[in-house]
C-alpha positions as CSV (number, residue, x, y, z in Angstrom):
1,X,9.3,29.0,90.9
2,X,10.9,31.8,89.1
3,X,10.7,34.2,92.0
4,X,12.3,31.7,94.3
5,X,14.9,30.0,92.1
6,X,16.9,28.5,95.0
7,X,14.0,26.5,96.4
8,X,15.2,23.2,97.7
9,X,18.9,24.2,97.7
10,X,21.0,24.4,100.9
11,X,23.9,26.8,100.6
12,X,26.7,27.0,103.2
13,X,27.8,30.6,104.0
14,X,31.3,30.8,105.5
15,X,31.6,34.5,106.1
16,X,32.5,35.6,109.7
17,X,29.4,35.3,111.9
18,X,28.8,39.1,112.1
19,X,29.0,39.5,108.3
20,X,26.9,36.5,107.2
21,X,23.4,37.9,107.7
22,X,23.0,39.8,104.4
23,X,24.1,36.9,102.1
24,X,22.0,34.4,104.2
25,X,18.9,36.6,103.9
26,X,19.4,36.9,100.1
27,X,19.6,33.2,99.7
28,X,16.5,32.7,101.9
29,X,14.6,35.3,99.9
30,X,15.5,33.3,96.8
31,X,13.9,30.3,98.3
32,X,17.1,28.5,99.5
33,X,18.3,27.5,102.9
34,X,21.4,29.0,104.3
35,X,23.7,27.1,106.6
36,X,26.1,29.3,108.5
37,X,29.5,27.9,109.1
38,X,31.9,30.8,109.8
39,X,35.5,30.0,108.9
40,X,37.1,33.2,110.0
41,X,36.9,35.0,113.4
42,X,37.7,38.7,113.7
43,X,39.5,39.5,116.9
44,X,40.8,42.7,118.5
45,X,44.5,43.3,118.3
46,X,46.3,42.5,121.5
47,X,48.1,45.8,121.8
48,X,46.1,48.9,120.6
49,X,48.9,51.4,121.3
50,X,50.4,51.3,117.8
51,X,47.0,51.9,116.2
52,X,46.1,54.7,118.6
53,X,49.5,56.3,118.0
54,X,48.6,56.5,114.3
55,X,45.1,57.8,114.9
56,X,46.3,60.7,117.0
57,X,48.4,61.9,114.1
58,X,46.0,61.2,111.3
59,X,46.3,64.8,110.1
60,X,49.8,63.9,108.9
61,X,48.3,61.7,106.2
62,X,46.9,62.5,102.8
63,X,45.2,59.2,102.2
64,X,43.7,56.5,104.4
65,X,43.0,53.1,102.8
66,X,40.7,50.7,104.5
67,X,41.3,47.1,103.3
68,X,38.0,45.6,104.5
69,X,34.7,46.4,106.3
70,X,36.3,45.0,109.4
71,X,39.2,47.5,109.1
72,X,36.6,50.3,108.8
73,X,34.7,49.1,111.8
74,X,37.6,48.6,114.1
75,X,39.5,51.7,113.0
76,X,36.6,54.1,112.8
77,X,35.3,53.2,116.3
78,X,38.6,54.3,117.7
79,X,38.9,57.3,115.4
80,X,35.5,58.6,116.4
81,X,36.2,58.0,120.1
82,X,39.3,60.2,119.7
83,X,37.6,62.9,117.6
84,X,36.9,63.3,113.9
85,X,38.6,62.5,110.6
86,X,40.9,65.4,109.4
87,X,38.8,67.3,106.8
88,X,41.6,67.0,104.1
89,X,42.1,63.3,104.5
90,X,40.9,61.3,101.5
91,X,39.5,57.9,102.4
92,X,39.5,54.8,100.1
93,X,38.1,51.4,100.3
94,X,38.6,48.2,98.4
95,X,35.0,47.3,97.8
96,X,31.3,48.0,98.4
97,X,31.3,46.6,101.9
98,X,34.0,49.0,103.0
99,X,32.2,51.9,101.3
100,X,29.0,51.1,103.0
101,X,30.7,50.7,106.4
102,X,32.4,54.1,105.9
103,X,29.1,55.7,105.1
104,X,27.8,54.3,108.4
105,X,30.4,56.5,110.1
106,X,29.4,59.5,108.0
107,X,32.2,59.2,105.3
108,X,30.2,59.4,102.1
109,X,32.9,60.5,99.6
110,X,35.2,57.5,99.8
111,X,36.9,56.5,96.6
112,X,36.7,52.8,95.6
113,X,37.3,50.7,92.4
114,X,34.5,49.3,90.3
115,X,33.5,46.8,89.0
116,X,36.5,44.8,90.4
117,X,37.1,45.0,94.1
118,X,40.8,44.2,94.9
119,X,44.1,46.0,95.5
120,X,45.0,45.8,91.8
121,X,41.7,47.7,90.8
122,X,42.3,50.3,93.5
123,X,45.8,50.9,92.2
124,X,44.3,51.7,88.8
125,X,42.3,54.6,90.1
126,X,43.5,58.0,88.8
127,X,43.7,59.3,92.4
128,X,46.5,56.8,93.2
129,X,48.8,57.4,90.2
130,X,50.8,60.4,91.2
131,X,51.9,59.7,94.8
132,X,55.2,61.6,95.1
133,X,55.4,63.2,98.5
134,X,52.0,61.7,99.6
135,X,51.6,60.1,103.0
136,X,49.4,57.0,103.2
137,X,48.0,54.9,106.0
138,X,46.6,51.5,105.3
139,X,44.2,50.2,107.9
140,X,44.1,46.4,107.7
141,X,44.2,43.1,109.6
142,X,47.3,41.4,110.8
143,X,49.6,40.4,107.9
144,X,48.0,40.4,104.5
145,X,49.3,41.2,101.0
146,X,51.9,43.9,100.6
147,X,51.1,44.7,97.0
148,X,49.2,47.8,97.7
149,X,51.7,49.4,100.0
150,X,54.7,48.3,97.9
151,X,53.2,49.7,94.7
152,X,52.4,53.1,96.4
153,X,55.9,53.3,97.7
154,X,57.3,52.7,94.2
155,X,55.0,55.6,93.1
156,X,56.7,57.9,95.6
157,X,54.4,57.6,98.7
158,X,55.4,57.1,102.3
159,X,53.3,54.2,103.6
160,X,52.4,53.2,107.1
161,X,50.3,50.2,108.2
162,X,47.8,50.3,111.0
163,X,46.8,46.8,112.0
164,X,43.4,47.0,113.7
165,X,42.2,43.4,113.9
166,X,43.4,39.8,113.9
167,X,42.0,36.9,111.9
168,X,41.7,33.5,113.5
169,X,40.2,30.1,113.0
170,X,36.9,29.7,114.9
171,X,36.7,26.9,117.5
172,X,33.6,25.4,115.8
173,X,32.2,21.9,115.8
174,X,32.1,20.7,112.2
175,X,30.0,17.6,113.0
176,X,26.6,19.1,112.0
177,X,28.1,20.2,108.6
178,X,29.5,16.7,108.1
179,X,26.2,15.1,109.0
180,X,24.4,17.3,106.4
181,X,27.0,16.3,103.8
182,X,26.5,12.6,104.7
183,X,22.7,13.0,104.1
184,X,23.4,14.7,100.8
185,X,21.8,17.9,102.0
186,X,24.4,20.5,101.0
187,X,24.3,21.8,97.5
188,X,27.0,24.5,97.4
189,X,29.5,26.5,99.6
190,X,30.3,30.2,99.3
191,X,33.8,31.2,100.4
192,X,34.9,34.8,100.3
193,X,38.6,34.7,101.2
194,X,41.7,32.6,100.6
195,X,42.4,32.4,104.3
196,X,38.9,31.3,105.0
197,X,39.1,28.6,102.4
198,X,42.3,27.2,104.0
199,X,40.5,27.3,107.4
200,X,37.5,25.5,106.0
201,X,39.8,22.8,104.6
202,X,41.4,22.4,108.0
203,X,38.2,22.5,110.1
204,X,36.3,19.8,108.2
205,X,39.0,17.1,108.4
206,X,39.8,14.2,106.1
207,X,36.2,13.0,105.6
208,X,34.9,16.6,105.0
209,X,37.6,17.2,102.4
210,X,36.3,14.3,100.4
211,X,32.8,15.8,100.3
212,X,34.2,19.3,99.7
213,X,35.8,18.0,96.5
214,X,32.4,16.9,95.2
215,X,30.6,20.1,96.2
216,X,30.2,23.3,94.1
217,X,32.3,26.0,95.7
218,X,31.5,29.6,94.8
219,X,34.2,32.3,95.2
220,X,34.1,36.0,94.2
221,X,37.7,36.3,93.1
222,X,40.2,34.4,90.9
223,X,42.8,34.4,93.7
224,X,40.5,32.3,95.9
225,X,39.9,30.0,93.0
226,X,43.7,29.5,92.7
227,X,43.9,28.4,96.3
228,X,40.9,26.1,95.8
229,X,42.7,24.4,92.9
230,X,45.9,24.1,95.0
231,X,43.8,22.2,97.6
232,X,42.5,19.8,94.9
233,X,39.0,21.3,94.5
234,X,37.6,20.9,91.0
235,X,34.0,22.3,91.2
236,X,35.0,25.9,91.6
237,X,32.8,28.7,90.2
238,X,34.3,32.2,90.1
239,X,31.5,34.8,90.5
240,X,31.1,38.5,90.1
241,X,32.2,40.4,93.3
242,X,30.2,40.8,96.5
243,X,27.1,39.1,97.8
244,X,25.1,40.1,94.7
245,X,27.7,38.3,92.5
246,X,27.6,35.2,94.6
247,X,23.8,35.1,94.6
248,X,23.5,35.6,90.8
249,X,26.0,32.8,90.2
250,X,24.2,30.4,92.5
251,X,20.9,31.1,90.7
252,X,22.4,30.7,87.3
253,X,24.2,27.5,88.3
254,X,21.1,25.8,89.7
255,X,19.0,26.9,86.8
256,X,21.1,24.7,84.6
257,X,22.6,22.1,87.0
258,X,21.5,18.5,87.1
259,X,19.8,17.1,90.1
260,X,21.5,17.0,93.5
261,X,24.3,14.5,93.8
262,X,25.1,14.4,90.1
263,X,27.6,16.5,88.2
264,X,26.3,18.6,85.4
265,X,27.9,18.1,82.1
């Protein structure tokens, strides 16, 4: 049916458990089934003192960049518990999810790139070109890419990192997923981060990896696709950004794909 184009398709959603609902509902609204298998777990940092120390002196900064919706949620809960954002502080987010999460905390004027959602696109914004003398704080998870901070430093900014959450691999039983694969009941997998893809590869074991190589994997960024190819995956579809991009690509793929279990030409 045209209004339910994913009817009969079972899509695996690997977003963290607390972020999977929206994509799962979109898949179900399109007639598909959504199997939730979170491959990332968002955890609190063990020591909050460095983060709190930055929050109490937020008025020293000109720009606050939130790398992800998780960074917004973890940081803003602490910021609002302490007080309010300095009125002169400019907030920036990488993508729509971060913008929406900031709006939930009353920040409605955040800057963000479009249509691409990554550090490279953020760095192309006019507001981030002339950075001499500017002080920037980057709210993020533990570790992560240094491109954003390093580039802003080269443009003259002083940059500090505020790590406000940790990423981990969930202790999750993969047996139900493997059984569904064995019954030929999984049609596609959506993966939204490189780290999540590596976790998935680890979590499903040797047998699961064989099935993964035969399954269409939908990723919203070329960088994730590069990791997929490094892992030996060949059925990798790069989609437009965000959940909307994933859903559109799923619908387009299954509109032209051959029946389940056979590769389309």
